[in-house]
C-alpha positions as CSV (number, residue, x, y, z in Angstrom):
1,M,-105.0,-25.1,-32.1
2,S,-105.9,-26.2,-28.9
3,Y,-103.7,-27.5,-26.7
4,L,-106.3,-29.7,-25.1
5,S,-109.6,-31.0,-25.8
6,I,-112.0,-32.0,-22.7
7,I,-114.8,-34.6,-23.9
8,L,-117.2,-34.3,-21.5
9,T,-120.0,-37.5,-21.9
10,V,-123.8,-37.0,-20.8
11,T,-124.1,-40.0,-18.6
12,E,-125.9,-39.3,-15.7
13,E,-129.0,-37.6,-17.5
14,G,-127.4,-34.3,-17.0
15,T,-127.8,-34.1,-13.3
16,Y,-124.3,-33.2,-12.4
17,L,-123.8,-31.6,-16.2
18,R,-123.2,-28.3,-15.6
19,E,-121.0,-28.5,-12.3
20,T,-118.3,-31.2,-13.9
21,A,-118.3,-28.8,-16.6
22,E,-117.4,-25.4,-14.8
23,A,-115.0,-27.7,-12.2
24,A,-113.2,-28.9,-16.0
25,L,-113.1,-25.4,-17.3
26,A,-111.9,-23.5,-14.3
27,A,-109.2,-26.2,-13.5
28,A,-108.0,-25.7,-17.3
29,S,-108.4,-21.7,-16.8
30,A,-106.5,-22.0,-13.6
31,L,-103.6,-23.8,-14.8
32,R,-103.6,-21.7,-18.0
33,V,-103.7,-24.5,-20.5
34,E,-105.7,-23.6,-23.7
35,T,-108.3,-25.7,-23.5
36,E,-111.6,-26.3,-25.2
37,L,-114.8,-28.0,-23.8
38,I,-117.2,-30.1,-25.8
39,V,-120.0,-31.7,-24.6
40,A,-120.8,-35.3,-26.3
41,L,-124.4,-36.4,-26.1
42,H,-127.0,-38.2,-27.8
43,T,-129.1,-36.7,-29.6
44,V,-132.9,-36.4,-27.8
45,R,-130.9,-34.7,-24.6
46,E,-129.3,-32.1,-26.8
47,K,-132.1,-29.6,-26.8
48,A,-132.2,-30.1,-23.0
49,M,-128.6,-30.1,-22.5
50,R,-128.1,-26.7,-24.4
51,K,-130.3,-25.0,-21.7
52,Q,-128.4,-26.4,-18.9
53,L,-125.1,-25.2,-20.6
54,R,-126.1,-21.9,-20.9
55,R,-123.3,-18.8,-20.8
56,L,-120.5,-21.6,-20.9
57,R,-117.8,-21.9,-23.7
58,C,-118.4,-25.2,-24.6
59,R,-119.4,-27.0,-27.6
60,L,-122.3,-29.5,-28.0
61,C,-121.5,-32.5,-30.1
62,A,-124.6,-34.7,-30.7
63,S,-124.8,-38.6,-31.4
64,E,-127.2,-41.2,-33.0
65,T,-125.6,-43.5,-30.8
66,A,-125.9,-43.6,-27.0
67,S,-123.4,-45.8,-26.1
68,P,-120.3,-44.4,-24.2
69,A,-117.7,-45.5,-27.1
70,A,-119.9,-43.9,-29.3
71,L,-120.1,-40.1,-27.3
72,C,-116.0,-40.3,-27.0
73,N,-115.6,-41.4,-30.4
74,A,-118.0,-38.1,-32.0
75,G,-116.2,-35.8,-29.2
76,E,-113.0,-36.8,-30.8
77,R,-113.8,-36.2,-34.0
78,A,-115.1,-32.6,-33.4
79,A,-112.3,-32.0,-31.2
80,K,-109.2,-29.7,-32.0
81,G,-106.5,-30.4,-29.6
82,Q,-103.5,-32.3,-29.5
83,Y,-104.1,-34.5,-26.3
84,L,-108.1,-35.6,-25.1
85,L,-109.9,-35.6,-21.9
86,F,-112.4,-38.2,-21.7
87,L,-114.8,-36.7,-19.0
88,E,-117.1,-38.6,-17.5
89,E,-120.5,-36.1,-16.4
90,G,-119.8,-36.3,-12.4
91,V,-116.3,-36.2,-12.1
92,L,-114.7,-33.1,-11.0
93,L,-111.3,-32.3,-12.7
94,T,-109.6,-29.6,-10.2
95,E,-106.1,-27.9,-11.2
96,A,-103.6,-30.2,-9.4
97,G,-105.4,-33.1,-11.1
98,L,-105.1,-31.8,-14.3
99,R,-101.8,-30.6,-14.1
100,K,-100.6,-34.1,-12.7
101,M,-102.1,-35.9,-15.3
102,L,-100.4,-33.8,-17.8
103,E,-97.1,-34.2,-16.1
104,T,-97.7,-38.0,-16.6
105,L,-98.5,-38.4,-20.1
106,L,-95.3,-36.0,-20.7
107,L,-92.9,-37.9,-19.3
108,D,-92.2,-39.8,-22.6
109,D,-93.7,-39.9,-26.3
110,E,-94.2,-43.7,-25.5
111,I,-97.0,-43.3,-22.8
112,A,-100.4,-43.2,-24.6
113,A,-103.1,-42.2,-21.6
114,A,-103.2,-41.6,-18.0
115,G,-105.6,-42.2,-15.7
116,P,-106.5,-40.9,-11.8
117,F,-108.1,-42.9,-9.1
118,C,-111.3,-42.1,-8.0
119,N,-114.2,-43.1,-5.5
120,R,-116.2,-44.5,-8.2
121,T,-114.4,-47.4,-11.0
122,N,-115.3,-51.0,-12.1
123,F,-112.1,-52.7,-11.1
124,A,-109.5,-52.6,-8.4
125,W,-106.8,-50.3,-10.0
126,Q,-108.2,-46.5,-9.6
127,Y,-110.7,-47.1,-6.7
128,I,-110.6,-44.8,-3.6
129,N,-112.8,-45.1,-0.8
130,A,-112.9,-41.4,-0.5
131,E,-116.1,-41.6,1.8
132,A,-114.0,-43.8,4.5
133,M,-111.3,-41.3,4.1
134,E,-113.7,-37.7,4.8
135,E,-115.3,-39.8,8.2
136,Q,-111.9,-39.7,9.7
137,G,-111.0,-36.3,9.0
138,E,-108.8,-37.2,5.9
139,H,-108.6,-35.7,2.1
140,P,-108.6,-38.5,-0.3
141,A,-106.7,-36.2,-2.7
142,D,-104.0,-35.4,0.1
143,W,-103.7,-39.5,0.9
144,V,-102.9,-40.0,-2.8
145,R,-100.8,-37.6,-3.2
146,T,-99.0,-38.1,0.3
147,T,-99.4,-42.1,0.0
148,L,-98.5,-42.8,-4.0
149,T,-95.1,-41.4,-4.8
150,G,-95.2,-41.4,-8.3
151,A,-97.1,-42.9,-11.7
152,T,-97.6,-46.7,-12.1
153,E,-97.6,-48.7,-15.1
154,S,-101.4,-49.8,-15.6
155,L,-102.3,-52.9,-17.8
156,F,-105.6,-50.8,-18.4
157,L,-107.1,-47.9,-17.4
158,E,-110.9,-47.2,-17.0
159,G,-112.6,-44.4,-18.7
160,F,-114.6,-41.9,-16.7
161,A,-111.1,-39.4,-16.8
162,L,-108.7,-40.7,-19.3
163,L,-106.3,-38.1,-20.4
164,V,-105.0,-39.6,-23.7
165,R,-102.4,-38.3,-26.7
166,R,-104.3,-38.0,-29.7
167,S,-102.0,-39.2,-32.3
168,A,-101.7,-42.8,-30.4
169,F,-105.7,-42.7,-30.0
170,Q,-105.9,-41.9,-34.0
171,A,-103.2,-45.1,-34.6
172,V,-105.7,-47.4,-32.7
173,Q,-108.9,-46.0,-34.6
174,G,-110.4,-44.4,-31.1
175,F,-112.8,-46.8,-29.1
176,D,-114.4,-49.5,-30.9
177,E,-118.3,-48.8,-30.8
178,A,-118.9,-52.6,-30.8
179,F,-118.9,-52.2,-27.2
180,T,-122.4,-50.9,-26.7
181,G,-122.5,-50.6,-23.0
182,G,-119.0,-51.0,-21.2
183,G,-115.7,-52.2,-22.2
184,A,-114.3,-50.1,-24.8
185,D,-111.7,-48.6,-22.0
186,L,-110.4,-51.9,-21.6
187,D,-109.8,-53.1,-25.4
188,L,-109.0,-49.4,-26.1
189,S,-106.1,-49.8,-23.4
190,F,-105.3,-53.6,-24.7
191,R,-105.1,-52.1,-28.2
192,L,-102.9,-49.5,-27.3
193,K,-100.5,-51.9,-25.6
194,Y,-100.2,-53.9,-28.6
195,E,-98.6,-51.1,-31.0
196,G,-96.1,-50.4,-27.9
197,F,-97.7,-47.8,-26.0
198,H,-97.4,-47.5,-22.1
199,L,-100.4,-47.1,-19.4
200,L,-99.6,-44.5,-16.6
201,R,-102.1,-44.1,-13.5
202,A,-101.3,-40.7,-11.7
203,P,-101.3,-39.6,-8.3
204,V,-104.0,-37.8,-8.5
205,Y,-107.6,-38.3,-7.0
206,L,-110.6,-37.1,-8.7
207,A,-114.1,-37.1,-7.1
208,H,-116.9,-38.6,-9.0
209,R,-120.5,-37.0,-7.8
210,A,-122.6,-39.7,-8.7
211,A,-120.8,-42.6,-6.6
212,N,-123.4,-42.4,-4.2
213,S,-125.7,-43.9,-7.0
214,C,-122.9,-46.3,-8.5
215,E,-125.0,-49.6,-9.8
216,L,-124.6,-52.5,-7.2
217,Y,-123.5,-55.1,-9.7
218,D,-120.3,-54.7,-11.9
219,M,-122.1,-54.7,-15.6
220,V,-119.3,-53.8,-17.2
221,R,-117.6,-57.2,-16.5
222,T,-120.4,-58.9,-17.2
223,E,-121.0,-57.6,-20.8
224,A,-117.3,-56.9,-21.9
225,R,-116.5,-60.0,-21.3
226,P,-117.7,-62.3,-23.6
227,L,-116.0,-59.6,-26.7
228,L,-113.0,-59.2,-24.9
229,M,-112.6,-63.1,-24.2
230,E,-113.4,-63.5,-28.2
231,R,-110.5,-60.5,-29.2
232,W,-108.3,-61.0,-27.0
233,G,-108.5,-64.4,-25.2
234,I,-108.4,-62.2,-21.6
235,D,-111.0,-63.0,-19.4
236,I,-112.1,-60.2,-17.1
237,G,-113.6,-62.4,-14.6
238,L,-110.3,-63.5,-13.4
239,P,-109.0,-61.8,-10.0
240,E,-106.3,-58.7,-10.9
241,T,-103.0,-60.3,-9.8
242,I,-103.6,-62.7,-11.9
243,L,-104.0,-60.7,-14.9
244,Q,-101.4,-58.4,-14.0
245,E,-99.1,-61.2,-13.1
246,L,-99.4,-62.5,-16.3
247,L,-99.8,-59.9,-18.9
248,G,-97.8,-57.5,-17.0
249,G,-94.9,-58.5,-17.8
250,I,-95.7,-60.2,-21.6
251,V,-94.0,-58.0,-24.7
252,W,-97.4,-56.9,-26.5
253,T,-96.4,-55.0,-29.3
254,H,-98.1,-57.2,-32.2
255,D,-98.1,-60.5,-30.8
256,L,-101.6,-61.7,-30.1
257,P,-101.0,-65.2,-30.3
258,L,-98.5,-64.9,-27.4
259,I,-101.2,-62.5,-25.3
260,R,-104.0,-65.2,-26.0
261,A,-101.6,-68.4,-25.3
262,T,-100.7,-66.2,-21.8
263,A,-104.1,-65.5,-21.2
264,R,-105.6,-69.1,-21.5
265,T,-102.8,-69.8,-18.6
266,A,-103.8,-67.1,-16.6
267,L,-106.9,-69.3,-16.7
268,C,-105.2,-72.3,-15.3
269,K,-104.3,-70.2,-12.6
270,A,-107.8,-69.5,-11.3
271,P,-108.4,-71.7,-8.2
272,L,-111.5,-73.9,-7.5
273,V,-114.4,-72.0,-5.3
274,S,-117.4,-73.9,-4.2
275,I,-120.3,-72.2,-3.6
276,M,-122.7,-74.0,-1.1
277,I,-126.2,-73.5,-1.4
278,P,-128.4,-75.4,1.5
279,T,-132.3,-74.3,0.7
280,Y,-135.3,-74.9,2.7
281,N,-139.1,-74.3,1.7
282,R,-137.8,-70.8,-0.4
283,P,-138.6,-71.5,-4.0
284,A,-138.5,-67.9,-5.5
285,Y,-135.5,-66.4,-3.4
286,F,-133.9,-69.7,-4.1
287,R,-133.7,-69.1,-7.9
288,E,-132.8,-65.6,-7.3
289,T,-129.6,-67.0,-5.2
290,L,-129.2,-69.6,-7.7
291,E,-128.9,-67.1,-10.4
292,S,-126.5,-65.0,-8.5
293,A,-124.3,-67.2,-8.0
294,L,-124.2,-68.8,-11.5
295,S,-123.6,-65.2,-12.9
296,Q,-120.6,-64.9,-11.3
297,T,-117.3,-63.8,-13.5
298,Y,-115.1,-65.5,-12.0
299,P,-114.6,-68.6,-14.5
300,N,-113.8,-71.1,-12.1
301,I,-116.8,-72.3,-9.7
302,E,-118.8,-75.4,-9.0
303,V,-122.1,-74.8,-7.4
304,I,-123.4,-77.3,-4.8
305,V,-127.4,-76.9,-3.8
306,C,-128.3,-79.3,-0.7
307,D,-132.6,-79.3,-0.7
308,N,-134.4,-80.4,2.4
309,S,-137.5,-79.1,1.1
310,T,-140.6,-80.7,2.2
311,D,-142.3,-80.1,-1.5
312,D,-141.3,-80.6,-4.6
313,R,-141.0,-77.0,-5.8
314,T,-137.2,-76.3,-5.5
315,E,-136.8,-80.1,-7.5
316,E,-138.9,-79.1,-10.3
317,L,-136.8,-75.8,-11.0
318,M,-133.5,-77.3,-10.9
319,Q,-134.2,-79.1,-14.0
320,A,-134.5,-76.0,-16.1
321,Y,-130.5,-76.5,-14.3
322,R,-129.4,-79.8,-15.9
323,A,-127.2,-79.2,-18.3
324,D,-125.0,-76.5,-16.9
325,V,-122.1,-79.0,-15.7
326,R,-121.5,-76.0,-12.7
327,V,-124.0,-77.4,-10.9
328,R,-124.6,-80.3,-8.7
329,Y,-128.0,-81.0,-7.2
330,V,-128.6,-83.3,-4.0
331,R,-132.1,-83.4,-2.7
332,N,-131.7,-84.5,1.0
333,K,-135.2,-85.6,1.8
334,E,-133.9,-87.4,4.6
335,A,-132.1,-84.0,6.4
336,K,-134.9,-83.4,9.0
337,T,-132.8,-80.3,10.3
338,K,-130.9,-77.0,8.9
339,E,-127.7,-78.6,10.6
340,E,-128.3,-82.3,8.6
341,N,-128.9,-79.9,5.5
342,F,-125.5,-78.7,5.8
343,M,-123.7,-82.1,6.1
344,P,-123.0,-83.6,2.6
345,F,-121.0,-80.2,1.6
346,E,-118.3,-81.8,3.4
347,H,-118.3,-84.6,1.3
348,L,-119.3,-82.9,-2.2
349,A,-117.3,-79.6,-2.4
350,Q,-114.1,-79.6,-4.0
351,G,-113.2,-76.2,-3.6
352,E,-110.0,-74.6,-2.7
353,Y,-112.1,-71.8,-1.6
354,L,-115.4,-71.9,0.0
355,Q,-118.4,-69.5,-0.1
356,W,-121.5,-70.1,1.8
357,C,-124.6,-68.8,0.2
358,M,-127.8,-68.7,2.5
359,D,-130.8,-69.2,0.1
360,D,-132.2,-65.9,0.8
361,D,-129.5,-63.8,-0.2
362,I,-127.2,-62.5,-3.0
363,L,-123.8,-62.7,-4.3
364,L,-123.3,-59.8,-6.5
365,S,-121.5,-60.8,-9.8
366,D,-117.5,-60.0,-9.1
367,K,-117.6,-61.1,-5.5
368,I,-115.4,-64.4,-6.0
369,T,-113.2,-62.6,-8.6
370,R,-112.9,-59.6,-6.1
371,M,-112.1,-61.6,-3.0
372,V,-109.9,-64.4,-4.5
373,D,-107.7,-61.7,-5.6
374,A,-107.6,-60.2,-1.9
375,F,-106.4,-64.3,-1.0
376,L,-103.8,-64.2,-3.9
377,S,-102.7,-60.6,-3.0
378,E,-102.9,-60.5,1.4
379,P,-101.1,-63.8,2.1
380,T,-101.8,-63.5,5.7
381,A,-105.4,-63.1,5.1
382,T,-107.3,-66.7,6.4
383,L,-110.7,-64.7,5.7
384,V,-112.4,-62.3,3.8
385,T,-115.6,-60.4,3.3
386,S,-117.4,-56.3,2.5
387,V,-119.5,-53.9,3.5
388,R,-123.1,-55.4,3.0
389,G,-125.7,-54.1,1.1
390,V,-129.1,-54.9,2.7
391,I,-132.3,-55.4,0.7
392,D,-136.1,-56.5,1.9
393,G,-138.2,-59.1,0.7
394,E,-139.4,-57.7,-2.3
395,G,-135.6,-56.9,-3.6
396,R,-135.7,-53.4,-2.6
397,Y,-132.2,-51.7,-1.8
398,L,-132.3,-50.5,2.1
399,G,-128.6,-49.4,2.2
400,Q,-125.3,-50.7,3.5
401,W,-124.3,-52.1,7.0
402,K,-122.6,-49.9,9.3
403,G,-120.3,-50.7,12.0
404,L,-116.8,-51.4,10.2
405,P,-113.4,-50.5,10.4
406,P,-112.1,-47.2,7.8
407,I,-111.5,-48.6,5.1
408,H,-109.5,-46.1,2.2
409,G,-108.7,-47.8,-0.3
410,N,-110.8,-50.7,-2.2
411,Y,-110.1,-53.2,0.8
412,G,-108.3,-52.7,4.1
413,C,-106.3,-55.4,5.8
414,F,-106.7,-56.0,9.2
415,S,-105.1,-57.7,12.3
416,G,-107.3,-61.5,12.9
417,T,-106.3,-60.8,16.4
418,A,-107.8,-57.6,16.5
419,I,-110.9,-58.2,15.3
420,G,-111.5,-61.4,17.2
421,H,-110.7,-59.2,20.0
422,A,-113.6,-56.6,18.8
423,M,-116.0,-59.4,18.0
424,L,-116.2,-60.5,21.4
425,M,-115.5,-57.4,23.1
426,D,-118.7,-56.2,21.5
427,H,-120.6,-59.5,21.1
428,G,-121.4,-59.1,17.6
429,N,-121.2,-60.2,14.0
430,F,-119.8,-57.2,12.0
431,L,-117.8,-59.5,9.9
432,G,-121.2,-60.8,8.3
433,E,-123.4,-63.5,7.7
434,P,-122.0,-66.6,5.6
435,S,-123.0,-65.4,2.3
436,A,-120.9,-62.1,3.4
437,V,-117.1,-64.1,3.4
438,L,-114.8,-66.1,1.4
439,F,-112.5,-68.5,3.1
440,R,-110.0,-71.4,2.6
441,R,-111.0,-75.1,3.4
442,R,-107.5,-76.0,5.0
443,D,-107.7,-73.1,7.0
444,L,-110.7,-73.8,8.8
445,V,-112.0,-77.6,10.8
446,H,-115.3,-76.5,12.4
447,H,-117.5,-75.8,9.2
448,Y,-121.1,-75.0,9.5
449,W,-121.2,-78.9,9.4
450,R,-118.9,-79.2,12.7
451,A,-120.3,-76.5,14.3
452,E,-122.3,-78.4,16.9
453,A,-118.8,-79.5,18.4
454,R,-118.6,-76.3,19.5
455,G,-121.5,-75.9,21.2
456,C,-122.9,-73.2,18.7
457,Q,-126.4,-73.0,16.6
458,V,-126.9,-69.4,16.3
459,L,-123.7,-68.1,16.1
460,S,-122.2,-71.0,14.1
461,D,-121.0,-68.2,11.6
462,C,-119.3,-66.1,14.5
463,A,-117.8,-69.3,15.7
464,M,-116.5,-70.5,12.1
465,W,-115.1,-66.3,12.0
466,L,-113.0,-66.7,15.2
467,E,-111.5,-70.0,14.3
468,L,-110.4,-68.7,11.0
469,L,-109.4,-65.2,12.9
470,E,-106.8,-67.3,15.2
471,K,-104.8,-68.2,12.1
472,G,-104.9,-64.8,10.6
473,D,-105.7,-61.6,9.2
474,V,-109.3,-60.2,7.5
475,V,-109.7,-58.4,4.4
476,I,-112.5,-56.2,4.2
477,F,-113.7,-55.0,0.7
478,A,-115.0,-51.3,1.1
479,R,-118.2,-51.6,-1.5
480,P,-121.2,-53.9,-1.0
481,L,-120.3,-57.6,-2.2
482,S,-123.0,-59.4,-1.1
483,L,-126.5,-58.3,-0.2
484,F,-128.4,-59.9,2.9
485,R,-132.1,-60.1,2.7
486,R,-134.4,-59.2,5.6
487,H,-137.7,-60.3,5.9
488,E,-140.3,-62.2,8.1
489,G,-139.8,-65.7,8.7
490,Q,-136.3,-65.8,8.8
491,E,-134.9,-67.8,11.9
492,G,-132.3,-65.3,12.8
493,Q,-134.7,-62.8,14.0
494,S,-136.9,-65.2,16.3
495,P,-137.1,-64.9,19.9
496,E,-135.2,-68.2,20.5
497,A,-132.7,-67.3,18.5
498,F,-131.9,-64.1,20.2
499,V,-131.8,-66.0,23.8
500,R,-129.7,-68.6,22.5
501,S,-127.3,-66.1,20.9
502,G,-126.8,-64.4,24.6
503,I,-125.7,-68.1,25.9
504,E,-123.6,-69.1,22.8
505,W,-121.9,-65.6,23.0
506,R,-121.3,-66.6,27.1
507,R,-120.1,-69.7,25.9
508,L,-117.8,-68.2,22.9
509,I,-116.0,-65.5,25.5
510,E,-115.5,-68.4,28.2
511,E,-113.5,-70.8,25.4
512,Y,-111.3,-67.8,24.7
513,G,-110.7,-66.2,27.6
514,Q,-109.5,-69.7,29.1
515,K,-106.8,-69.7,26.4
516,H,-106.1,-66.4,26.3
517,V,-106.3,-65.5,22.4
518,F,-108.1,-62.4,21.4
519,L,-109.3,-61.6,25.4
520,A,-105.5,-61.7,26.2
521,S,-106.3,-61.1,29.9
522,D,-108.6,-61.9,32.5
523,E,-110.1,-58.4,32.9
524,D,-110.9,-58.7,29.0
525,R,-112.8,-61.7,29.9
526,R,-114.2,-59.6,32.8
527,M,-115.3,-56.3,30.0
528,A,-116.6,-58.6,27.7
529,L,-118.4,-60.5,30.0
530,E,-119.5,-57.8,31.7
531,R,-121.0,-55.9,28.2
532,L,-122.8,-59.3,27.4
533,R,-124.6,-58.5,30.8
534,K,-125.7,-55.5,30.3
535,D,-127.0,-56.2,26.7
536,C,-129.0,-59.8,28.2
537,R,-130.8,-57.6,30.7
538,K,-131.9,-54.7,28.0
539,Y,-132.2,-56.9,25.1
540,I,-132.5,-60.6,25.8
541,E,-134.1,-61.4,29.3
542,P,-137.7,-59.5,28.1
543,L,-138.0,-62.4,25.5
544,L,-137.4,-65.0,27.7
545,S,-141.2,-65.1,28.0
546,Q,-141.7,-66.3,24.2
547,V,-139.1,-69.6,24.1
548,P,-139.7,-72.8,25.0
549,S,-138.2,-73.6,28.4
550,V,-135.7,-75.7,27.7
551,V,-134.0,-72.3,26.2
552,K,-135.2,-70.7,29.0
553,K,-133.4,-73.1,31.4
554,M,-130.4,-73.2,29.4
555,Y,-130.6,-69.0,29.4
556,E,-130.9,-69.6,33.2
557,M,-127.7,-71.7,33.3
558,W,-125.4,-70.2,31.3
559,G,-126.6,-66.6,30.6
560,D,-128.6,-65.3,33.9
561,S,-127.2,-62.0,33.9
562,S,-126.6,-62.6,38.1
563,N,-123.8,-65.6,37.0
564,L,-122.1,-63.8,34.5
């Protein structure tokens, strides 16, 4: 009987199949572990994949059902080993990784499963931002090995590389094929804990070759959520900190009522988040934006819409949402400006946390969940943002916004003082537009609805971020949690907006320079103004002929390069 059965599931159309298989066999061979490799795939792919795997020491196992759960179960039925390693196509097994995972599993008979860290996961528990590490000249495997001193208990483990004791796997009857998409690995984890077993995260990093092709939307949470709620009472839309705090310490064994009762308690601990959407004459984009807000996996949101459109198209489409108790719609016809359309939110929003969402942007489904989790985990944070994805007017993905500090894990927590300094020195908003950021209401005085008090119209968001950074630190997620839409007609791309931005950056530099906040010395202030002067000459002054005379005069007063 084989000691170890590696069950490789074909999930990426076979793109990385041979590479994954060769890496797995090489790791097992180097470790001198008696191993068999089983490739589990859908029957329609069998012929093509058999050709790819020629001359490799493996067996094919075809399933009539293509779901990950069905493929894994088919592989287990064909296996002979006492230990099972479920391996997703694209995950590159290493000798060191396999050794450490086996050592972790064999620590105790009550340990049912062990899993590594990876650069492609659906949850934060096992995520490593390998790309950022490598850009800084650091190897992710070395970082994990030296930073994480030992294995740690986990509430659940993901199935991309899951080492399981076969006896435990059979005791819970394997993966539940009722999960036709994702989520079967979470359910398996809960059933193993229910039977009294432990799950451990091993201090191991494995690279996933398909990480760069990962879907932006967290479909696992979306698809698996209803069934997991029905079975366990556990809402995986909750922040992981809340789940771990309440469920990590309970006695799981054969006490489903306790689990469900505790899970309901977890729901009560989720603070209210207000998602605020101002909209003006963009019904098509607005509908997408609204749907993204209502698709949040986070369970405690309110969505407020203020509409000062000049026609009734948006009001008409809002009729379809009248029955949704999470939605409040205000037809704000009397508002003649953008700023006036923002004002009602001051009284309407009831959330402890506030999320602006411009009516052409998209919030990814787990944005609020992840960002609230960061606030709960990082007590010094006053602002949470993420790397932003960029889409065009048709919704096509254009890539990620660059220029953020290096982030090694799921997110990084950075000094508010340092980030504020960088923003003013470079007069740049690398933290993101309003849709990118979540913040606590109590931490901010000059909200959008009070932006004019600081003389900011174009840089209202920057003024808000700087005020928040005065009070605390910033958390930046390594993966996009919102999508910024670039399209024709955006006011932020107009010549007038660019000219006003130069004027307003000068005001902000002067304000913080006088207070010696972020710009701690007169030399810092001078350098910031000098950098602004150079950019004004290069990018802004050529636009002066295209702006209204009143804006040109404002620039001459506040931003003329000779006066900087």
